[in-house]
C-alpha positions in Angstrom: -38.5 8.2 -0.3 -36.6 6.8 -3.4 -36.4 3.0 -3.7 -32.9 2.9 -3.8 -32.4 4.9 -0.5 -32.3 2.3 2.8 -30.7 2.9 6.2 -27.4 0.7 6.1 -25.1 0.0 8.9 -21.5 1.6 9.0 -19.0 -0.1 10.9 -17.5 2.0 12.9 -13.6 1.5 14.2 -12.8 -0.6 16.7 -12.6 1.9 19.7 -16.3 3.1 19.2 -18.0 -0.1 20.7 -20.9 2.4 22.4 -23.4 0.8 20.0 -22.2 -2.7 19.0 -19.2 -2.3 16.3 -21.5 -0.3 14.2 -24.4 -2.2 14.5 -27.9 -0.5 15.4 -27.3 3.3 14.2 -27.7 3.5 10.7 -26.8 6.2 8.2 -28.9 7.1 4.9 -27.0 6.3 2.0 -28.3 6.2 -1.8 -26.0 4.2 -4.2 -27.1 4.0 -7.8 -24.3 1.4 -9.2 -22.7 -1.5 -7.7 -19.1 -2.2 -8.8 -18.8 -6.5 -7.6 -15.0 -7.8 -7.6 -14.3 -11.4 -7.8 -10.4 -10.9 -6.6 -7.8 -13.3 -7.6 -4.0 -13.5 -7.0 -2.9 -12.1 -10.4 -6.6 -10.8 -11.8 -9.9 -10.0 -11.2 -13.7 -10.2 -12.0 -15.3 -7.2 -12.4 -18.9 -6.9 -13.0 -21.2 -3.7 -13.0 -24.7 -3.4 -11.8 -26.8 -0.7 -12.2 -30.2 0.0 -10.4 -32.2 -0.4 -12.8 -29.5 -3.1 -14.6 -28.3 -2.4 -17.9 -30.0 -4.0 -21.0 -26.5 -6.0 -20.8 -24.2 -6.5 -17.9 -21.1 -4.9 -17.8 -18.5 -7.3 -16.9 -14.7 -7.8 -17.5 -11.2 -9.4 -16.1 -8.6 -7.6 -15.1 -4.9 -7.2 -13.8 -5.2 -6.3 -10.5 -2.5 -3.6 -10.9 -4.7 -2.0 -13.7 -7.8 -2.7 -11.5 -6.1 -0.6 -8.8 -5.5 2.1 -11.5 -9.1 2.4 -12.4 -10.3 2.2 -9.1 -8.4 5.4 -8.5 -10.3 7.1 -10.9 -13.3 5.8 -10.3 -13.6 6.7 -6.4 -14.9 10.4 -6.9 -18.3 8.8 -8.0 -20.4 9.4 -4.9 -23.2 7.1 -5.9 -21.4 4.0 -6.6 -20.3 1.2 -4.3 -17.8 -1.0 -4.0 -18.6 -4.9 -3.2 -15.7 -7.1 -2.9 -16.0 -10.8 -2.3 -14.2 -11.6 1.3 -12.5 -14.4 2.4 -13.5 -16.8 4.8 -11.8 -19.0 7.3 -12.6 -22.7 5.8 -10.5 -25.0 8.4 -8.2 -25.7 5.6 -4.8 -25.4 4.7 -4.6 -22.3 2.1 -1.3 -21.7 0.0 0.3 -18.5 -1.1 -2.6 -17.6 -3.7 -5.1 -16.8 -0.6 -2.7 -14.4 1.2 -1.9 -12.4 -2.2 -5.7 -12.1 -2.8 -6.3 -10.9 0.6 -3.4 -8.0 -0.1 -5.3 -6.9 -3.1 -8.6 -7.1 -1.2 -6.8 -4.4 0.7 -4.8 -2.5 -2.3 -8.3 -2.4 -3.9 -10.4 -1.0 -0.9 -7.2 1.7 -0.2 -7.0 2.4 -4.3 -11.2 2.7 -4.0 -11.3 5.4 -1.0 -14.8 5.5 -1.0 -17.6 3.4 0.8 -17.2 -0.3 0.6 -18.9 -3.7 1.2 -17.1 -7.0 1.8 -19.4 -10.1 1.0 -18.4 -13.3 2.7 -18.7 -15.7 -0.1 -21.1 -18.0 2.2 -23.5 -14.8 1.8 -23.7 -15.2 -1.9 -24.2 -18.9 -2.0 -26.7 -18.9 0.8 -28.8 -16.0 -0.6 -28.4 -17.1 -4.2 -29.1 -20.9 -3.8 -30.2 -21.1 0.0 -27.1 -23.3 0.7 -23.9 -22.8 2.3 -22.9 -26.0 0.3 -23.8 -24.5 -3.2 -21.0 -24.8 -6.2 -20.3 -22.3 -8.4 -22.7 -23.7 -11.7 -25.5 -23.0 -9.2 -24.3 -19.5 -8.1 -24.2 -19.4 -12.0 -27.7 -20.6 -12.6 -28.8 -18.6 -9.9 -27.7 -15.7 -11.6 -29.1 -16.7 -14.8 -32.5 -17.1 -13.2 -32.3 -13.4 -11.7 -30.4 -11.1 -14.5 -31.5 -13.5 -17.3 -30.1 -15.9 -20.0 -26.8 -15.1 -21.8 -28.7 -15.5 -25.0 -26.7 -15.6 -28.3 -24.3 -13.8 -30.9 -27.4 -12.4 -32.7 -29.8 -11.6 -29.8 -27.7 -11.3 -26.6 -29.0 -11.6 -23.4 -28.0 -9.6 -20.0 -25.9 -11.7 -19.4 -23.7 -12.2 -22.5 -20.3 -12.7 -22.0 -20.0 -13.6 -18.4 -17.6 -16.4 -17.9 -15.3 -18.0 -15.3 -15.4 -15.9 -12.5 -17.3 -13.2 -13.5 -20.6 -15.2 -12.6 -19.0 -15.1 -8.9 -18.8 -10.9 -9.3 -22.4 -10.9 -10.2 -23.2 -12.9 -7.6 -21.7 -10.4 -5.2 -23.4 -7.6 -7.3 -27.0 -9.2 -6.6 -26.6 -10.5 -2.8 -25.0 -6.4 -2.4 -28.1 -5.1 -4.2 -30.6 -7.1 -2.4 -28.5 -6.0 1.1 -29.3 -2.1 -0.1 -32.0 -1.7 -2.5 -34.2 -4.7 -1.5 -35.6 -5.7 2.2 -34.8 -9.7 1.5 -30.9 -9.3 1.5 -28.6 -10.4 4.0 -27.1 -7.6 6.9 -24.0 -5.9 5.1 -22.0 -3.5 6.9 -21.0 -0.5 4.3 -17.8 0.6 5.6 -15.8 3.8 5.4 -12.3 3.7 3.8 
């Protein structure tokens, strides 16, 4: 079979609990490209990871409204999977920015209108750094280790141009890739819109 094809679990609506809420019954899907997002309340980091990765990883920041329109135009690509960093409860008080980010995650998924995965930040840290206590610099170092050095202006590397939250989006892409293209990634539920 195609190396990119792997059985993944599709989350079913809550009303269907006949097989454990989606776990246990897989469907065969194949995705060539992962569109990974690290969402924020006003702008979002976006990274595109192909299988195999491009010579230079496409990445950028987009205002949320612009990204939503961009996603509406891309949802017809059946071989692309949207991967979004998901918010997790950490027991701390959160502000309005967190709620606006959650609202935008829902808007992005709705605009996408195709299969997607929600990737908890904890899964990114645990997979890339083997610790849930890892910080952003650790995630950045793990992304560089897997994808390559940024390089220089004259000799750019695959991660050249990645800054700030783009590193976290690249981490989301790598975890998703390990889950759907590899054998060592965490179990992520591919959800239908």
